[in-house]
N, C-alpha and C positions, 0 to 999 in steps of 0.2 A: 468507379465506385470506391469509396474510402473505407478501408478496414482499420479497425482498432487493434494494435498489437496486443497479443495475449500475454498476461503475466504468468510465469510458470506456477503450476499448482503448489509446489513446495513453498514458494515465497508467499503465495496467497494464504496458505495454511499457517505459516509462521507469523504472519502479520495480523491474522484475524483477531486474536485475543487482545493485543494492545489497541487495535483500532476500535473494537467494540467497547472496551473499557474507557477509552478516550471520548468516544461519542456519548456514552452514558454519563460522563462527568459533566456534560452540558445539560443534563436533565433526563428524566425517564423517556423511554421510547418503546416502540413495538417492532416486531420483526420486519415487516414490509418497509417501514420508515427507515430502519437501519440500512437495509439493502439499498434503498433509493439514495440515502445520504452518502454512503460509500461510493456509489456509482457517480453521483454528482461531484463529490470532492476529488475523485480520481479522473474526472473528465471522461468517464465512460470506460476507462481502462480496467477497472476492477468491477466485474459484474458477478456479484454473489448470487447464489440460489438459496431457496428455502432448505434444500437438502444439505447445503454446506453450513448455513448459519445456525439452524436450530440445534444441532448437536453441540456446537461451540457454546451457545447460550445455556444449554442444559449442564454442560461441564462446569461453566463458570458459576452457575447457580448451585450445583452440588458442592463446589469448593467454597461456597460462602462469599464469593466475590461480588455477586449481584443477587438481587432478589426480584421475584416476579409477583405480580398481582393481576387478577382479572378485573377488567373494567369495561365500560361501554364506549364505543366510538360515537362520533357526532350523529351517525346514522342509526344508532341503537344496537349495532352489532357488537357481540362480545369480542374482546381483544385482550391479549396478554401483554402487560406493560412491564418493562424491565428497568431497574434502577441500580445504581452503584452503591455497594456497601462500603464500610470503612476499610475492610481488608482489600476490597477492589481498588480503592484509591491508592493504597500502599503498593499493590501489584502493578498498577498503572505507572506509578512513579519509577518502579524498578525497570519496567519495560522501556520507558522513555530513556532512562540512563543507558540501558543496553543498546537500544537502537541508535542513540546519539553517538555512542562509541563506534558502533559498526559503520555508521554513516561517515564519521570522521576518518576512520581508517580507509574506507573505500574511496572517499573523496581525495585523500592524500595519495592514493595509488593511481589516480586518473592522470594520464599523460597531459601535459600542458597544451600540446597541440596534437590532438588525435589525428592519425593518418587518414587522409581522404584521397580519393582518386585524383582530384584536381591538384593536391599538394604533391602527390607522387609524380604526376605529370610535370609539374613545375621543377621538381628536383631532377627528374630525368632530363628535362630540357636544359637546365643549367649546367649539366655535365657535358653538353655538346659545345664544341668551339665554333668558330666561324666556319661557315660552309657545311655545318652539320657533322663534322668529324669529332669523335669522342675525345675528351680531355683525360689524360691519364690521372688516375686518383691514387 
């Protein structure tokens, strides 16, 4: 059975606002579609729930970063659509700047060759001389 590694909730919370703003930059959307888009774009590693998404949408709306309107779906069901406001575009650009900086710093800290069990075994084996006796280091 294949399990998807969970992203820590603190990282999910920190990334929610920039992800929502970025998705809405592509055009208006509604809650369920946002959840599905995030899931698809993350390869199933980010699985948002209604209980996580809607409070963030309401905060963004209260801050004037997005606006909401009621509309009907293709099936005639009422649905709330969200779109990006001008201040939301500005906030999105700031988020992109900040996340780009963090990504750059984090990438720069990544070891060129992260240790693996196989590499550790190779190093261990290379420290043995002929006949398996250790080489003084």
